[in-house]
SERO-4910 file (N, C-alpha, C, O; in steps of 0.05 Angstrom, whole numbers):
BEGIN
 pado doro    nc1    nc2    nc3   cac1   cac2   cac3    cc1    cc2    cc3    oc1    oc2    oc3
  Met    A   -311    170    152   -325    195    153   -335    201    125   -319    202    106
  Pro    A   -361    204    122   -372    208     95   -364    236     85   -361    255    100
  Thr    A   -359    238     60   -354    265     48   -379    277     36   -397    262     26
  Pro    A   -382    303     36   -405    315     24   -405    310     -6   -385    306    -19
  Glu    A   -431    310    -16   -433    304    -46   -420    327    -62   -421    351    -54
  Leu    A   -409    320    -84   -397    340   -102   -420    353   -118   -437    339   -130
  Thr    A   -421    379   -119   -442    394   -133   -431    398   -163   -407    399   -168
  Pro    A   -451    401   -182   -442    407   -209   -423    430   -212   -404    428   -227
  Pro    A   -427    453   -198   -407    475   -200   -381    466   -189   -360    473   -201
  Glu    A   -380    452   -168   -353    443   -157   -339    424   -177   -315    426   -180
  Ala    A   -355    407   -191   -344    389   -209   -333    404   -233   -311    397   -243
  Ala    A   -345    424   -241   -334    442   -263   -309    455   -254   -290    458   -270
  Arg    A   -309    465   -229   -285    480   -219   -262    461   -217   -239    468   -225
  Trp    A   -266    437   -206   -244    417   -204   -235    407   -232   -211    402   -235
  Ala    A   -252    404   -250   -244    396   -276   -227    418   -290   -207    412   -302
  Ala    A   -236    442   -287   -221    465   -300   -194    467   -285   -173    473   -298
  Arg    A   -193    462   -260   -167    464   -245   -148    442   -255   -124    446   -255
  Ala    A   -158    420   -263   -142    397   -273   -136    400   -303   -122    384   -316
  Gly    A   -147    423   -315   -140    428   -343   -161    414   -362   -155    411   -386
  Leu    A   -183    406   -351   -204    391   -366   -231    407   -366   -250    399   -353
  Pro    A   -232    428   -380   -257    444   -381   -280    427   -391   -277    412   -410
  Leu    A   -303    429   -377   -327    414   -385   -348    432   -397   -351    455   -390
  Ala    A   -363    420   -417   -385    434   -427   -407    436   -405   -408    419   -388
  Asp    A   -422    456   -405   -442    462   -384   -461    439   -380   -469    434   -357
  Asp    A   -468    424   -400   -488    402   -397   -474    377   -385   -488    358   -381
  Arg    A   -448    376   -380   -434    353   -369   -428    356   -339   -420    336   -327
  His    A   -433    379   -327   -426    384   -299   -441    364   -280   -429    352   -263
  Ala    A   -466    361   -284   -482    343   -267   -473    314   -269   -471    300   -249
  Ala    A   -468    306   -294   -461    277   -298   -434    272   -285   -429    251   -272
  Val    A   -416    291   -288   -389    287   -277   -391    286   -246   -377    271   -233
  Ala    A   -407    304   -236   -410    305   -206   -421    278   -195   -410    268   -176
  Val    A   -441    267   -209   -452    241   -200   -432    218   -202   -430    201   -184
  Thr    A   -416    219   -225   -397    199   -229   -375    201   -208   -366    181   -198
  Ala    A   -366    224   -201   -345    228   -182   -354    219   -155   -339    207   -140
  Asp    A   -380    225   -148   -391    216   -123   -391    186   -121   -384    174   -100
  His    A   -398    172   -142   -399    143   -143   -370    132   -139   -365    113   -124
  Ile    A   -352    144   -153   -324    134   -150   -313    137   -122   -299    120   -111
  Gln    A   -321    161   -110   -312    167    -83   -326    146    -63   -313    138    -43
  Ala    A   -350    138    -68   -363    119    -52   -349     92    -53   -345     80    -32
  Val    A   -342     83    -76   -329     58    -80   -299     58    -67   -291     38    -54
  Val    A   -285     80    -71   -259     81    -59   -261     82    -29   -244     70    -15
  Ser    A   -281     97    -18   -284     97     10   -288     69     23   -279     65     46
  Val    A   -302     51      8   -305     25     18   -279     10     17   -272     -6     35
  Leu    A   -264     14     -3   -238      0     -5   -219     11     16   -202     -5     26
  Arg    A   -221     35     23   -203     46     44   -209     34     71   -192     33     89
  Glu    A   -233     24     75   -239     11    101   -230    -17    104   -231    -28    126
  Leu    A   -221    -29     83   -210    -57     84   -184    -57    100   -167    -39     98
  Asp    A   -181    -79    117   -157    -82    132   -139   -101    115   -144   -125    112
  Leu    A   -118    -90    103   -100   -105     86    -72   -109     98    -53   -114     84
  Leu    A    -71   -107    124    -45   -109    138    -33   -138    135     -9   -141    133
  Glu    A    -49   -157    134    -40   -185    133    -41   -197    105    -37   -221    101
  Thr    A    -48   -180     85    -48   -189     58    -21   -187     46    -11   -164     44
  Pro    A     -8   -208     37     18   -206     25     17   -192     -2     -3   -193    -15
  Pro    A     40   -180    -10     40   -167    -36     38   -188    -58     44   -211    -55
  Ala    A     29   -179    -81     24   -198   -104     48   -213   -113     46   -235   -125
  Phe    A     72   -201   -108     96   -215   -119    103   -238   -103    120   -253   -111
  Thr    A     92   -244    -79     97   -266    -64     80   -290    -73     86   -312    -64
  Phe    A     60   -287    -91     44   -310    -99     58   -322   -123     65   -308   -142
  His    A     62   -349   -121     75   -364   -143     57   -387   -151     59   -408   -140
  Pro    A     39   -382   -171     19   -403   -178     30   -429   -185     18   -449   -178
  Tyr    A     53   -431   -198     65   -455   -207     73   -472   -183     70   -496   -182
  Glu    A     84   -459   -162     92   -473   -139     68   -484   -125     69   -507   -115
  Glu    A     47   -468   -124     22   -476   -109      9   -501   -124      0   -520   -112
  Asn    A      9   -499   -151     -5   -522   -165     13   -546   -170      3   -567   -178
  Asp    A     38   -543   -165     56   -566   -170     56   -586   -146     67   -608   -148
  Arg    A     45   -578   -125     43   -596   -102     24   -621   -107      2   -618   -116
  Val    A     36   -643   -101     20   -667   -105      8   -676    -78     22   -677    -58
  Thr    A    -19   -681    -79    -30   -691    -53    -38   -720    -57    -45   -728    -79
  Ser    A    -38   -735    -35    -45   -764    -37    -74   -767    -29    -84   -789    -29
***
């Protein structure tokens, strides 16, 4: 489900709420950047990772030590 674009005033409000007040000339740039990040994250959320093993199960030395004929 797509989220509505973040407006510059909303970006300023969210930044202030997080304790990061923005200069007036930065509101639009922060809104555009936040929208881009949201778009990237939304694509990652769609990935099916149920059969992906956790990183700690990968043992590169064991994989590379196998000798094939």
